[in-house]
C-alpha positions as CSV (number, residue, x, y, z in Angstrom):
1,M,-37.1,15.0,38.1
2,I,-40.0,16.1,35.8
3,T,-40.9,19.0,33.6
4,L,-44.5,20.1,32.9
5,D,-45.1,21.8,29.6
6,D,-41.3,22.4,29.4
7,K,-41.3,24.1,32.9
8,P,-39.3,22.4,35.7
9,L,-41.1,22.1,39.1
10,E,-38.5,24.5,40.5
11,Y,-40.2,27.2,38.3
12,F,-43.2,26.9,40.7
13,G,-41.1,26.8,43.8
14,Y,-41.2,23.0,44.3
15,R,-38.9,20.0,43.8
16,A,-39.8,16.4,43.2
17,L,-38.7,13.8,45.6
18,M,-36.9,10.7,44.3
19,E,-39.4,8.1,45.4
20,H,-42.4,8.2,43.0
21,Y,-45.0,5.9,41.4
22,H,-44.5,5.4,37.6
23,E,-46.3,2.4,36.1
24,A,-44.2,0.4,33.6
25,I,-47.4,-1.3,32.4
26,P,-50.9,-0.1,33.5
27,N,-53.8,-2.4,34.1
28,V,-54.9,-4.5,31.2
29,R,-58.5,-4.5,29.9
30,R,-59.2,-8.1,28.7
31,K,-61.8,-8.6,25.9
32,N,-63.2,-12.0,26.1
33,I,-66.5,-13.8,26.3
34,M,-67.7,-17.1,27.8
35,I,-69.4,-19.4,25.3
36,P,-71.6,-22.3,26.5
37,G,-70.0,-25.6,25.7
38,M,-66.6,-24.1,25.2
39,S,-63.8,-24.5,27.8
40,G,-62.3,-21.3,29.0
41,R,-63.2,-18.1,27.1
42,W,-63.0,-16.7,23.6
43,D,-60.2,-14.2,23.6
44,F,-60.6,-11.0,21.5
45,G,-57.3,-9.6,22.7
46,S,-56.4,-7.0,25.4
47,E,-56.0,-3.3,25.6
48,L,-54.1,-1.1,28.1
49,E,-56.0,1.0,30.6
50,S,-54.9,4.6,31.6
51,K,-51.5,5.0,33.2
52,T,-51.2,6.6,36.6
53,F,-48.4,8.5,38.3
54,E,-47.8,9.8,41.8
55,I,-45.1,12.5,42.2
56,P,-44.3,13.6,45.7
57,I,-43.1,17.2,45.8
58,Q,-41.7,19.6,48.4
59,A,-41.9,23.4,48.6
60,L,-38.6,25.2,48.5
61,S,-39.8,28.0,50.8
62,D,-40.7,28.0,54.5
63,S,-42.8,31.1,54.5
64,S,-46.5,30.4,54.9
65,V,-47.3,33.4,52.7
66,S,-44.9,32.3,50.0
67,L,-46.1,28.7,50.3
68,Q,-49.7,29.7,49.7
69,A,-48.8,31.8,46.7
70,L,-46.7,28.9,45.3
71,Q,-49.7,26.6,45.7
72,N,-52.1,29.0,44.1
73,E,-49.7,29.4,41.1
74,L,-49.3,25.6,40.7
75,V,-53.0,25.0,40.9
76,A,-53.7,27.7,38.3
77,F,-51.1,26.1,36.0
78,L,-52.7,22.6,36.3
79,M,-56.2,23.9,35.4
80,D,-57.7,25.3,32.2
81,E,-59.5,28.6,31.9
82,Y,-62.7,27.0,33.2
83,G,-61.0,25.7,36.3
84,N,-60.9,22.0,35.1
85,P,-57.9,19.8,34.8
86,R,-56.1,20.3,31.5
87,E,-53.7,18.2,29.4
88,I,-50.1,18.8,30.2
89,K,-46.9,17.4,28.6
90,M,-44.9,15.6,31.3
91,V,-41.2,14.6,30.8
92,F,-39.1,12.7,33.2
93,D,-35.4,13.7,33.5
94,Y,-34.3,10.1,33.2
95,E,-36.1,9.8,29.8
96,L,-35.7,13.3,28.2
97,D,-36.6,12.2,24.7
98,K,-40.1,11.1,25.5
99,F,-43.3,12.6,27.0
100,Y,-46.7,11.6,28.4
101,T,-49.8,13.7,28.0
102,V,-51.3,13.8,31.5
103,K,-54.0,15.5,33.7
104,I,-54.1,16.0,37.4
105,D,-56.2,13.2,38.8
106,G,-57.2,13.9,42.4
107,A,-56.5,15.8,45.5
108,I,-52.9,17.2,45.9
109,A,-52.9,17.9,49.6
110,P,-53.0,15.8,52.8
111,V,-55.5,16.5,55.6
112,L,-53.3,18.3,58.0
113,R,-52.9,22.0,57.3
114,A,-49.3,22.0,58.5
115,H,-48.4,19.6,55.6
116,I,-50.7,21.0,52.9
117,L,-48.4,23.7,51.8
118,R,-45.0,22.2,52.4
119,N,-45.3,18.6,51.1
120,K,-47.9,17.2,48.7
121,T,-48.2,14.5,46.1
122,L,-49.2,15.3,42.5
123,P,-51.4,12.4,41.1
124,F,-51.4,12.4,37.3
125,I,-53.2,10.2,34.8
126,A,-52.4,9.6,31.2
127,H,-55.6,8.4,29.5
128,D,-53.4,7.7,26.5
129,P,-51.0,5.3,28.3
130,Y,-48.2,5.5,25.6
131,K,-45.2,7.8,25.6
132,Y,-44.1,9.6,22.5
133,S,-41.0,11.1,21.0
134,R,-40.7,14.8,21.7
135,L,-39.7,15.4,18.1
136,H,-40.8,14.3,14.7
137,G,-38.3,12.4,12.5
138,D,-37.2,15.5,10.5
139,E,-36.3,17.3,13.7
140,I,-33.7,14.7,14.8
141,V,-30.6,15.9,13.1
142,W,-27.0,16.8,13.8
143,G,-26.8,20.3,15.1
144,S,-30.1,20.2,16.8
145,E,-30.4,22.6,19.7
146,I,-33.0,20.4,21.4
147,V,-31.6,16.9,21.1
148,T,-28.7,16.1,23.4
149,F,-26.5,13.0,23.8
150,E,-28.6,12.1,26.9
151,W,-31.3,11.2,24.4
152,H,-31.5,7.7,22.9
153,Y,-31.7,8.7,19.3
154,L,-29.0,7.7,16.9
155,L,-27.9,11.1,15.7
156,G,-25.8,10.1,12.7
157,H,-28.3,11.1,10.1
158,E,-29.7,14.1,8.4
159,G,-33.3,13.5,9.4
160,D,-35.9,11.1,7.9
161,G,-36.4,12.2,4.3
162,A,-40.0,11.1,4.3
163,S,-40.9,13.3,7.3
164,S,-38.9,16.3,6.0
165,G,-40.3,16.0,2.5
166,V,-39.8,14.1,-0.7
167,K,-40.3,15.3,-4.3
168,I,-42.1,12.6,-6.3
169,T,-42.4,12.7,-10.1
170,S,-42.4,9.0,-10.9
171,P,-43.2,5.7,-9.2
172,T,-40.8,5.3,-6.3
173,T,-40.2,3.5,-2.9
174,I,-39.0,5.3,0.2
175,N,-37.9,3.8,3.4
176,V,-39.3,5.1,6.7
177,N,-37.8,4.0,10.0
178,V,-39.9,3.6,13.1
179,E,-38.7,3.1,16.7
180,G,-40.8,1.7,19.4
181,I,-44.2,0.3,18.4
182,A,-46.4,0.7,15.3
183,V,-47.6,4.2,14.5
184,Q,-50.4,5.7,12.5
185,P,-48.8,8.4,10.3
186,V,-50.0,11.7,8.7
187,F,-49.5,12.0,5.0
188,E,-49.1,15.6,3.7
189,I,-49.3,15.6,-0.2
190,N,-49.1,18.8,-2.2
191,G,-49.2,19.1,-6.0
192,T,-50.7,17.2,-8.9
193,A,-51.3,13.5,-9.6
194,N,-53.7,11.0,-11.1
195,N,-54.5,7.7,-9.4
196,L,-52.0,8.3,-6.7
197,K,-51.6,5.1,-4.6
198,I,-49.5,4.7,-1.5
199,E,-48.8,1.2,-0.1
200,C,-46.8,-0.3,2.8
201,G,-47.2,-4.0,3.5
202,K,-50.9,-4.8,3.8
203,Y,-51.9,-1.2,4.1
204,S,-52.7,1.1,1.2
205,F,-54.9,4.0,0.1
206,T,-55.6,5.8,-3.2
207,L,-56.5,9.5,-3.8
208,P,-58.7,10.7,-6.7
209,N,-57.1,12.7,-9.5
210,F,-56.1,16.2,-8.3
211,S,-54.3,19.3,-9.6
212,N,-52.5,21.9,-7.5
213,A,-54.1,20.6,-4.3
214,K,-53.0,19.9,-0.8
215,W,-54.1,16.7,0.9
216,V,-53.7,15.8,4.6
217,V,-54.5,12.2,5.4
218,D,-54.3,11.7,9.1
219,F,-54.7,8.0,10.1
220,E,-54.3,8.8,13.8
221,K,-57.3,11.0,13.8
222,Y,-59.0,9.2,10.9
223,T,-59.5,12.5,9.0
224,V,-58.9,13.5,5.4
225,T,-58.8,17.1,4.1
226,K,-58.2,18.6,0.7
227,N,-57.2,22.3,0.7
228,G,-58.4,22.5,4.2
229,Q,-61.9,21.0,3.5
230,E,-62.8,17.7,5.1
231,Q,-63.4,14.9,2.6
232,I,-65.0,11.4,2.8
233,L,-63.2,8.9,0.7
234,D,-64.0,5.2,0.2
235,G,-61.2,2.8,0.9
236,I,-59.3,4.9,3.4
237,D,-59.5,2.9,6.6
238,E,-56.3,2.4,8.6
239,F,-52.6,2.6,7.8
240,Y,-49.8,1.6,10.1
241,L,-46.0,1.9,9.9
242,M,-44.4,-1.0,11.8
243,P,-41.3,-1.0,14.0
244,G,-38.1,-1.0,12.0
245,S,-37.7,-0.2,8.3
246,N,-40.9,0.4,6.2
247,A,-40.9,0.4,2.4
248,V,-43.5,2.9,1.4
249,K,-44.4,2.5,-2.3
250,I,-45.8,5.4,-4.3
251,T,-47.4,4.9,-7.7
252,G,-49.6,6.9,-10.1
253,N,-49.6,8.9,-13.3
254,N,-48.8,12.5,-14.1
255,M,-47.2,12.8,-10.6
256,N,-45.6,16.0,-9.4
257,V,-46.1,16.1,-5.7
258,D,-44.2,17.0,-2.5
259,M,-45.0,14.4,0.2
260,K,-44.3,14.3,3.9
261,I,-44.9,11.3,6.2
262,K,-45.3,12.7,9.7
263,F,-45.4,10.8,13.0
264,R,-43.9,10.6,16.5
265,D,-42.3,7.4,17.6
266,K,-44.5,5.7,20.1
267,Y,-43.5,3.5,23.1
268,N,-45.0,1.4,25.9
């Protein structure tokens, strides 16, 4: 039913039972304030809390020695080199095209020793409550050895040109398609340009003049690097691509750049 870092539970000698806990929407954190003299509250919006999962599993062996070894191997897999819970990519077999980033979030054994080894529940938590496409746009193409027709992607295209790379020598507009909800992209820009400006809807940013340089503008991590060195640039704040088709406009002078717009589709 699930894979963990591309490994099925059977790899560890367990199988997941059908009944499991998978929140469609986690708890909501409400941001509001009560103001004297005002009815109700002033609403500043809401945000999602972490998403939790409970996966009941059963060992495939009846040998107590084998069961203990299986448990040890599973525990070692769930922890990092310091013995603490680590981040794991979790994929459900009924949604193969998407993944959550989770950590183990509590005890995984009941009290009675007779049941500790044979049956247990894996409690996971995704502090980032969203699920993401397992592939970037340029990886979703005909002939892919990863994408199958069980996935929900429309496979009748050759990949998103923006994410696989576009050569820009004059002002141009490219269309970038986003599924799910709004995403914060990563722009990879390599070459030469003066006053290079990139716009999409109400969002835009401009790079200073550069020659034979590689820029990486990561709006998800809010970082900018030039030739691998971190930069601090005025006017670079946030940039979102919205669900559907996005017209990304590139302008400037003396342009000779290769540009990629990288992102994973993001879903509730």
